[in-house]
C-alpha positions in Angstrom: 0.0 0.0 0.0 2.9 2.3 0.7 3.8 2.1 -3.0 0.5 3.5 -4.2 1.0 6.9 -5.8 -2.3 7.5 -7.6 -6.0 6.7 -7.2 -6.2 4.4 -10.3 -3.7 1.9 -8.8 -6.3 0.8 -6.2 -8.4 -0.9 -8.9 -5.9 -3.6 -9.6 -5.6 -4.4 -5.9 -9.4 -4.5 -5.6 -9.6 -6.8 -8.6 -7.2 -9.2 -6.9 -8.9 -9.0 -3.5 -12.6 -9.3 -4.6 -14.5 -12.3 -6.0 -15.0 -11.9 -9.8 -18.7 -11.3 -9.5 -18.2 -8.5 -7.0 -15.4 -6.8 -8.9 -17.4 -7.0 -12.1 -20.4 -5.5 -10.4 -18.4 -2.5 -9.2 -16.2 -2.1 -12.3 -18.5 -2.8 -15.3 -20.8 -0.6 -17.3 -23.7 -1.0 -19.7 -23.6 -2.9 -22.9 -20.5 -2.0 -25.0 -19.2 0.1 -22.1 -18.3 2.9 -24.4 -19.6 5.6 -22.0 -17.8 3.9 -19.1 -14.5 4.3 -20.9 -15.3 7.7 -22.4 -16.0 9.1 -18.9 -12.2 8.7 -18.2 -10.8 9.3 -21.6 -12.6 12.6 -22.2 -10.7 14.4 -19.5 -7.5 13.8 -21.5 -8.9 15.9 -24.4 -9.1 19.0 -22.2 -5.7 20.8 -21.8 -4.5 23.5 -19.5 -3.6 27.1 -20.1 -1.6 27.8 -16.9 -0.7 31.3 -15.8 2.8 32.0 -14.5 4.5 34.4 -12.0 1.6 34.4 -9.6 2.2 34.1 -5.8 0.9 30.6 -4.9 2.5 30.3 -1.5 -0.9 29.9 0.1 -3.6 27.9 -1.5 -7.2 27.5 -0.2 -9.2 24.5 -1.4 -12.2 25.1 1.0 -15.6 25.8 -0.4 -19.3 25.9 0.6 -21.7 23.2 -0.6 -25.4 23.8 0.0 -24.4 26.2 2.8 -22.0 23.9 4.5 -18.3 24.6 4.7 -16.2 21.7 3.3 -12.4 21.3 3.1 -12.4 20.7 -0.7 -14.7 20.4 -3.7 -14.3 16.6 -3.8 -17.1 14.5 -2.3 -18.3 10.9 -2.2 -20.9 9.7 -4.6 -23.6 7.2 -3.7 -22.4 3.7 -4.4 -24.5 0.7 -3.3 -23.6 -2.4 -1.4 -20.2 -1.4 0.0 -19.9 -4.3 2.4 -19.3 -6.4 -0.7 -16.0 -4.4 -0.9 -15.1 -4.4 2.8 -16.8 -5.7 6.0 -17.2 -2.2 7.4 -18.7 -0.9 4.2 -20.4 2.5 4.2 -19.5 3.2 7.8 -15.8 3.1 6.9 -16.5 5.4 4.0 -18.4 7.8 6.2 -15.6 8.0 8.7 -13.0 8.6 5.9 -15.2 11.5 4.5 -15.6 13.0 7.9 -11.9 12.9 8.6 -11.3 14.6 5.3 -13.8 17.3 6.1 -16.0 16.5 3.1 -19.4 15.2 2.1 -20.5 11.6 1.8 -23.7 10.5 0.0 -25.3 7.2 1.2 -27.0 5.0 -1.3 -30.6 3.8 -0.8 -29.2 0.3 -1.6 -26.5 0.4 1.0 -25.5 -2.5 3.3 -25.4 -0.1 6.2 -28.5 1.7 7.3 -29.2 5.4 7.4 -29.0 5.3 11.2 -25.8 3.2 11.3 -23.9 5.6 9.1 -25.2 8.6 11.1 -23.9 6.9 14.3 -20.3 6.9 13.0 -19.9 10.4 14.3 -20.2 14.0 13.0 -20.1 14.6 9.3 -22.0 16.2 6.4 -24.1 13.5 4.7 -26.6 13.4 1.9 -29.0 10.6 1.2 -29.5 9.2 -2.3 -33.0 8.2 -3.1 -34.6 5.8 -5.5 -38.3 6.3 -5.8 -40.2 3.1 -5.4 -43.8 2.2 -6.3 -44.6 2.1 -2.7 -44.6 5.8 -1.8 -45.0 5.1 1.9 -41.6 3.4 1.7 -40.2 6.4 0.0 -41.6 8.7 2.7 -40.2 6.5 5.5 -36.7 6.6 3.9 -36.8 10.3 3.6 -38.1 10.9 7.1 -35.4 8.6 8.5 -32.7 10.5 6.7 -34.1 13.8 8.1 -34.2 12.4 11.6 -30.7 11.1 11.3 -29.3 14.5 10.3 -28.7 14.1 6.6 -28.5 17.5 4.9 -30.1 16.9 1.4 -31.8 14.3 -0.7 -30.1 13.2 -3.9 -32.8 12.0 -6.3 -31.5 9.6 -8.9 -33.4 10.4 -12.0 -31.8 8.3 -14.7 -32.9 4.8 -13.6 -36.6 4.1 -14.5 -35.0 0.7 -15.4 -31.6 -0.7 -14.6 -29.2 -0.6 -17.5 -28.1 -3.8 -19.2 -24.9 -4.7 -17.5 -23.7 -7.8 -19.3 -21.1 -8.8 -16.7 -23.8 -9.0 -14.1 -25.9 -11.1 -16.4 -23.1 -13.5 -17.2 -22.2 -13.8 -13.5 -25.8 -14.1 -12.4 -25.1 -11.4 -9.9 -26.4 -11.8 -6.4 -25.6 -10.6 -2.9 -24.1 -13.0 -0.4 -26.8 -14.3 2.0 -24.9 -12.7 4.8 -25.5 -9.2 3.4 -28.7 -7.3 3.2 -29.9 -3.9 1.9 -30.0 -2.6 5.4 -32.5 0.3 4.8 -35.1 -2.3 4.0 -34.2 -4.9 6.5 -37.5 -5.3 8.3 -39.6 -4.8 5.1 -38.9 -8.1 3.3 -37.1 -6.2 0.6 -33.5 -6.6 1.9 -32.4 -9.6 -0.2 -31.4 -9.9 -3.8 -31.8 -13.4 -5.1 -29.9 -15.2 -7.9 -31.7 -15.1 -11.2 -31.1 -15.8 -14.8 -30.5 -12.1 -15.4 -28.7 -9.6 -13.2 -30.2 -10.0 -9.7 -30.3 -6.2 -9.5 -32.4 -6.2 -12.7 -35.0 -8.4 -11.1 -35.0 -6.3 -8.0 -35.6 -3.2 -10.1 -38.6 -4.7 -11.9 -40.4 -5.3 -8.6 -39.8 -2.0 -6.9 -38.6 0.9 -8.9 -41.3 3.2 -10.1 -41.0 3.6 -13.9 -43.6 6.3 -13.9 -41.3 8.7 -12.0 -41.7 12.2 -13.5 -41.4 15.9 -12.7 -44.6 15.9 -10.7 -42.9 13.5 -8.3 -40.1 16.1 -7.6 -42.8 18.4 -6.5 -44.4 15.7 -4.4 -41.0 15.0 -2.7 -40.9 18.7 -1.7 -44.2 18.2 0.1 -42.8 15.4 2.3 -39.4 17.0 3.2 -37.9 20.4 3.9 -34.5 19.1 2.9 -33.0 20.5 -0.4 -33.3 18.1 -3.3 -30.4 17.6 -5.8 -31.3 15.8 -9.0 -28.7 13.3 -10.2 -28.5 12.1 -13.8 -28.9 15.4 -15.8 -26.9 15.7 -19.0 -28.9 18.1 -21.1 -29.8 21.8 -21.1 -33.5 21.0 -21.5 -33.5 18.9 -18.3 -31.4 21.5 -16.5 -34.1 24.2 -17.1 -36.8 21.7 -15.9 -34.8 21.0 -12.8 -34.8 24.7 -11.9 -38.5 25.0 -12.7 -39.2 22.1 -10.4 -37.4 23.8 -7.5 -34.2 21.6 -7.4 -31.5 22.9 -5.1 -28.7 21.6 -7.4 -27.9 19.3 -10.2 -25.4 16.4 -10.5 -24.3 15.9 -14.1 -24.1 12.1 -14.1 -24.5 9.1 -16.5 -24.5 6.7 -13.6 -20.9 5.8 -14.1 -21.6 4.5 -17.6 -24.0 1.9 -16.1 -27.3 3.0 -17.6 -27.7 4.2 -21.2 -24.5 3.5 -23.2 -23.3 6.0 -25.8 -24.3 9.1 -23.8 -21.5 11.6 -23.6 -18.9 11.6 -20.9 -20.1 13.8 -18.0 -17.1 16.2 -18.5 -18.3 16.7 -22.1 -22.0 17.3 -21.0 -21.0 19.6 -18.1 -20.7 23.0 -19.8 -24.0 22.6 -21.6 -25.7 22.1 -18.2 -23.7 24.9 -16.5 -24.7 27.4 -19.2 -28.4 26.4 -19.0 -28.3 26.7 -15.2 -27.2 30.4 -15.5 -25.9 30.4 -12.0 -29.3 29.8 -10.5 -28.4 26.6 -8.8 -25.1 24.8 -8.3 -24.0 22.1 -10.8 -21.8 19.2 -9.7 -20.0 16.5 -11.8 -20.0 12.7 -11.2 -18.1 10.2 -13.3 -14.6 9.5 -14.4 -12.7 11.6 -11.9 -9.3 9.9 -11.1 -6.9 12.9 -10.8 -6.7 16.3 -9.2 -6.3 17.6 -12.8 -9.8 16.1 -13.5 -11.2 18.0 -10.6 -9.6 21.3 -11.8 -11.0 20.8 -15.3 -14.5 20.3 -14.0 -14.3 23.4 -11.8 -13.0 25.4 -14.8 -16.0 24.3 -16.8 -18.3 25.6 -14.1 -18.8 22.7 -11.7 -19.2 23.7 -8.0 -17.6 20.3 -7.0 -17.2 16.7 -8.0 -18.3 13.3 -6.7 -16.2 10.2 -6.8 -17.6 6.6 -6.8 -15.5 3.8 -8.0 -12.2 5.1 -6.5 -14.0 4.8 -3.1 -15.2 1.2 -3.5 -11.8 0.1 -5.0 -9.8 1.8 -2.2 -12.3 0.4 0.4 -11.7 -3.1 -1.1 -7.9 -2.6 -1.0 -7.4 -1.1 2.4 -10.7 -0.3 4.1 -11.2 3.2 5.7 -7.5 3.9 5.4 -7.7 3.4 1.6 -10.6 5.8 1.2 -8.8 8.3 3.4 -5.7 8.0 1.1 -7.8 8.4 -2.1 -9.3 11.6 -0.7 -5.9 12.9 0.4 -4.2 12.1 -3.0 -7.0 13.8 -4.9 -6.7 16.8 -2.6 -2.9 17.0 -3.0 -3.1 16.7 -6.8 -5.8 19.4 -7.0 -3.7 21.7 -4.8 -0.6 21.1 -7.0 -2.7 21.7 -10.2 -3.9 25.0 -8.8 -0.4 26.1 -7.9 1.0 25.2 -11.4 -2.0 26.9 -13.0 -1.6 30.1 -10.9 -4.7 29.8 -8.8 -4.7 30.4 -5.0 -8.4 29.7 -4.4 -11.3 27.9 -6.1 -12.9 31.1 -7.2 -9.7 32.0 -9.2 -10.2 28.9 -11.4 -11.7 30.2 -14.6 -12.8 28.9 -18.0 -9.7 30.4 -19.7 -7.4 28.1 -17.5 -8.4 25.3 -19.9 -8.9 24.7 -23.6 -11.4 22.1 -24.8 -11.5 20.4 -28.2 -14.8 22.3 -29.0 -13.3 25.7 -28.4 -12.8 28.0 -31.3 -9.1 28.6 -32.2 -7.7 31.5 -30.1 -5.3 32.7 -32.8 -6.3 33.1 -36.4 -3.9 31.3 -38.8 -1.7 33.6 -41.0 -2.8 33.7 -44.6 
């Protein structure tokens, strides 16, 4: 572990440590996995325009997210079933996020309950929500999150059905009988059984509400006073509808390339969403972040912060809480270095003209 120098190196260790079915569940994407790969590759097509001879002796990475002061604009995305990666699961992740002074998002389909994660100690936590057919169940989950001190609801909006993840189908993905989806433990919904398809797919058929629409965002606001972030937005049209519906923020996400294949990488969709939001609500990015340089690029394109998913579960599988802590520290250190080398002392100094993207018009007209 001492030899690890970057976030991506944890994946190989996780692959070695985990059963094939579990590694494939975390690592794979939908169908051809084009979007899965593109989420990472697209960052490499955005280049820096660093400024020189700027005093960067003091650099401040802190920011405010939904009114809460955090140490850096790097937060933890909701990833389900983390006890498949490590026995301490989401509780270890929560402790690592708290130690780093940043935000953790707990998944609806976690192996640790809303209350268990809250009991790990102080920390700013969000609760990711899937909307089920049974609205009483949804109301219960939201109320439990409120009572446990979670600060916002993250509504996942890109999953009326689970994407076709062929690795899970081949592996006949199922959860170990020793693990449950803890938030549903006393509701006979806590088990995923082996099927001929992905076990998650069969779970989805029975529970997820395919009729979920904009009216339900309004309904959610009638059952909670918590701010609602909408996750899964990649177009300007939906950005405007999010604002009309009263969303408190947007997470540009393609579900880690696990839902509809051949949608753009989130870093490619980000600027369209930012422009459509017109500064009315914050926009965050989820997907493909593996370096501090990636974080800087997202901030330069207008994101208020980023969420990381797979780096968390891979580092959890490799080294538990200490692994997640190290991932957050490495990304923080890399972002700080990128800022210094670009001539930025604070996040507000990171501007669009610190990067150049492939879709930008040429800055210098060629000589005739």
